[in-house]
N, C-alpha and C positions, 0 to 999 in steps of 0.2 A: 486296789490301791487307787487307781484312776477314778473309780466310781466314788470312793470316799472323798477325794479332792474335789470332784465335781459337786458332790452333795454339800460339802462345806462352802464352796463358792456360791452355790445356788441359795443356801440359807442366808449367807452374808448379803448377797444381792437383794434377796427378798426383804431382809431387815432394813437395808438402805431405802428401798422403794417404799416400804411401809412407813418409815420415819419421815420421808419426804411428803407422803400423802397426809400423814397426821399433822405435819407442820402446815401444809396448805389448808387443811380443815381448820386448824387453830386460828390461822390468819383470817379466814372467812367469818369466824365467829367474832364479829366486831361489836364492841360495846361503847356507847357514847358516854362521855364524862362531862359534867357541868359543875364548875367550881369545885372539882375533886369529889363530886357526888355521883353515884351510880345507882341505878335501880337495884333494889335488894339491900342497900345499906340500911343500917339502923338509924332511923330518924332522930332518936333520942340524943345521939351524940351531937347533932347539929344545934340543939337548943343551948349548948354552951358556947356557940360561936356566932359572933355578929356577922351578917345582919339577920341570921336565922333565929336569934334569941328573942326576937320581938314579933311573934306571930300576931296577926290581927285577930284571928278567931280560929276555932276548931269545932267540928261537929261530927257526930256519927251520921252517916248518910246511907241511903239505899238499903233500908232495913238492917242497919248495923253491919253491912257488908264491908264497909271501909270507914276510916276516919279521914276527914277533909281538913287539912291545915292550910291556911291561906295568908298571903301577904299582899297588900295593895300597892300598886304603882302610884295611886293617889292616897291621901291620908285616910287611914282606916283605924279607928280608935286611937287617934293621935299619933300613929306611926305610919311611915311609908317606906317601902323597899327602895334601895338606891337605884338611881338612874331610870326612874319612872317605869320600873318593871313590875308587873304583877306576877306573883309566883304561887303555885299550888302544889301540894303534896297529897297524894292519896296513900294512906297507910293501911296495913292489915289491921282490922278492928280488934281491940281488946278492951274489956271493961276494967280489969284490974290494973294492967300495966299499959296505960294509954299510949305513951310516946315511944317507948323502947320497942318499936315494931318496924319491920322492913318496909321500905318504900316500894309500893306496888306500881305506882304511876306518878309521873311528874310533868308539870306543865308550866309554861311561862308565856306572857303576852306583852307585846309592845316593849319599849325601853331598849337599853343597850347593855345591861349589866353582864349578860353572859357572852357578849360578842367576842371578847378576848379570853374567855375562860372555858372554852369547850372545843372538842374536836369534831363537833357536828358542823357540816359544811354550809349551813344556811343560817340566816338571821332575820328577825322581824324587819319588814320593809322590802325584802326580796320579792321577786315575781314568782308566780306559780310556775311559769315556764322554766325558770331556773331550778325549782324544786323537782320538776319532772326530769330534767337533765341529770340531776344529782342522785335522785332516788328511784328513777324508773317510772313506770306507769302506775297510777294509784289503783288499788283493788276496788275501791268504792268511794262514793261521796254522798254526803247527806247534810241537811241543814239543821241548825239548832236556833231557837228563837226565844225571846223574852220581851213582852210588850212590843215596842216598835223596832227592836234590834234583831238582826239575823246574821248569823255567821255560817259559812260553808266549811265543812270538815272533809278533808281528803285523807283517806287511810291508805298508807303505803305498807310495804312488807315489814314484818317484824314489829308490828304495832307502833309504827311511827305515824302520828297524825299531824297534818299541816292545817293550820286554822287560817282562813282567809275572810277578808271583807272585800267582796268582789274578787278581783284577781290579785290583790295585794296581800301578802302574808302578814298577819299580825301576831302570830305565835305558833307554838308547837306543843304537842303532848306525846309522851313516851310511856309505853306500858299498855297492857291489855285493858280495854274498856268495854262497857256494855254495848251491845249492838243497837239497842233501842235509843233513838235520839232524845226521847222524852224522859229517859232515866234520870234520876236525881243527880247522878255523878256528872252528867253533861249539863244539867240545869244549874248546878253549882258553879261550873266554869262560866256559863253564860252570865250568871249574876255578878261574878267577879269582873267580867269584861264590862258589863253595863254600868256598874256602880263605882268600881275602883281602878279602872284602867284608862289612862289618857287616850284621847282620840286624835290628837294632833300635837 
């Protein structure tokens, strides 16, 4: 009888401990949100909502590995994204159903559109030292360049990339990206920075 009570208590205690551990693990799995958008969301639904209904351009990139949807902070095909912000979505590529695809990566440069629309703790204009305080030490850094422009990319854990011009943050990218700096996915971002992103 005593053994049965002890066994019941042990199982109950184990269940509480497991529940607490599961809860802690769930809290650690943190997902950033931007204007109610998360990685994995169906991009097609955004096309019905301003300001995402006026994309500047879209292209299959990286040997059709992804589709690149872009919005310029400066006028791009007679449209510009609000608050001088350049925005890029990397979608899973599909030939038949182009836009109803999950968002695999998301980036934005300059501007202030997302400043009050995200739970991410940094914004363009912040210092790299602040990023390191918030995100920890970067896993690696590398440069991307186009013509006379060059940016430094700092990769932090969980595929968070901080994009800098010298020590000043000019933007961010979220989601897994190619390791090679010369890959077309990075070159596309660099082109959007050079041609359609305000510099001051």
